[in-house]
C-alpha positions as CSV (number, residue, x, y, z in Angstrom):
1,M,30.7,2.9,19.5
2,Q,31.3,6.4,20.8
3,K,29.0,9.3,19.7
4,S,30.1,12.9,19.4
5,K,28.2,16.0,18.4
6,V,29.7,18.5,15.9
7,K,28.4,21.8,14.8
8,I,27.9,22.5,11.1
9,L,29.8,25.8,10.2
10,S,29.4,28.1,7.2
11,G,30.1,26.3,4.0
12,F,28.8,23.1,5.7
13,R,32.3,22.6,7.3
14,L,32.7,20.6,10.4
15,T,35.4,19.6,12.8
16,I,36.3,15.9,13.2
17,P,36.0,15.1,17.0
18,E,39.2,15.0,18.9
19,E,38.7,11.3,19.9
20,A,38.4,10.3,16.3
21,R,41.5,12.3,15.3
22,R,43.5,10.6,18.0
23,R,42.3,7.0,17.1
24,L,42.3,7.2,13.3
25,P,45.3,7.8,11.0
26,I,44.1,11.0,9.5
27,K,46.1,14.1,8.6
28,V,45.3,17.5,7.3
29,G,44.8,17.4,3.6
30,E,43.6,13.8,3.4
31,E,40.3,12.9,1.9
32,L,37.6,11.0,3.7
33,V,34.8,9.0,2.1
34,F,31.3,9.8,3.3
35,T,28.5,7.3,2.9
36,L,24.8,7.8,3.7
37,D,23.3,4.9,5.6
38,G,19.7,5.7,6.2
39,K,19.8,8.8,8.4
40,R,23.5,8.2,9.3
41,L,26.4,9.9,7.7
42,V,29.4,7.6,8.0
43,Y,33.0,8.7,7.1
44,M,35.9,6.3,6.4
45,V,39.6,6.9,6.0
46,E,41.0,5.5,2.8
47,E,44.8,5.3,2.3
48,L,46.0,5.8,-1.2
49,P,47.8,2.9,-2.8
50,E,51.5,3.2,-3.4
51,D,52.3,5.0,-6.7
52,P,54.1,2.4,-8.9
53,V,56.0,5.2,-10.8
54,I,57.5,6.5,-7.5
55,A,58.3,3.0,-6.4
56,M,60.1,2.3,-9.6
57,L,62.2,5.5,-9.1
58,S,63.1,4.1,-5.6
59,L,61.7,7.2,-3.9
60,A,59.1,5.2,-2.0
61,K,61.5,2.3,-0.9
62,G,58.5,-0.1,-0.6
63,E,56.8,2.0,2.1
64,R,53.2,3.0,1.8
65,R,53.2,6.8,1.2
66,R,50.4,9.3,1.4
67,L,49.8,11.6,-1.5
68,D,51.2,14.7,0.4
69,E,54.5,12.9,1.1
70,V,54.8,12.0,-2.6
71,E,54.0,15.5,-3.7
72,D,56.6,16.9,-1.3
73,T,59.2,14.5,-2.7
74,V,58.5,15.5,-6.3
75,L,58.4,19.2,-5.4
76,S,61.8,18.9,-3.7
77,E,63.3,17.3,-6.7
78,I,61.9,19.9,-9.0
79,E,63.2,22.8,-6.8
80,E,66.7,21.2,-6.7
81,K,66.7,20.9,-10.5
82,L,65.6,24.5,-10.9
83,K,68.3,25.7,-8.6
84,R,70.9,23.8,-10.5
85,A,69.6,25.2,-13.8
86,Q,69.9,28.8,-12.5
87,R,73.6,28.5,-11.7
């Protein structure tokens, strides 16, 4: 197990160490689960399950999607419909 030190910034923000970012599948905007274990603060990456509605619409094509990808897909569809409605 590798240890890293991080500095707590204003607003109790911190930066995830570079080694952890390289080794774990985390992206900007994802949520991490923090657990207190005695005096230790443990964080875990949790992937969101596939959205059944998006899968039924064949947008996900059976692939696991993260929330940001799903949101991007929905926003793109809405923007296209708005453009068509303005013509």
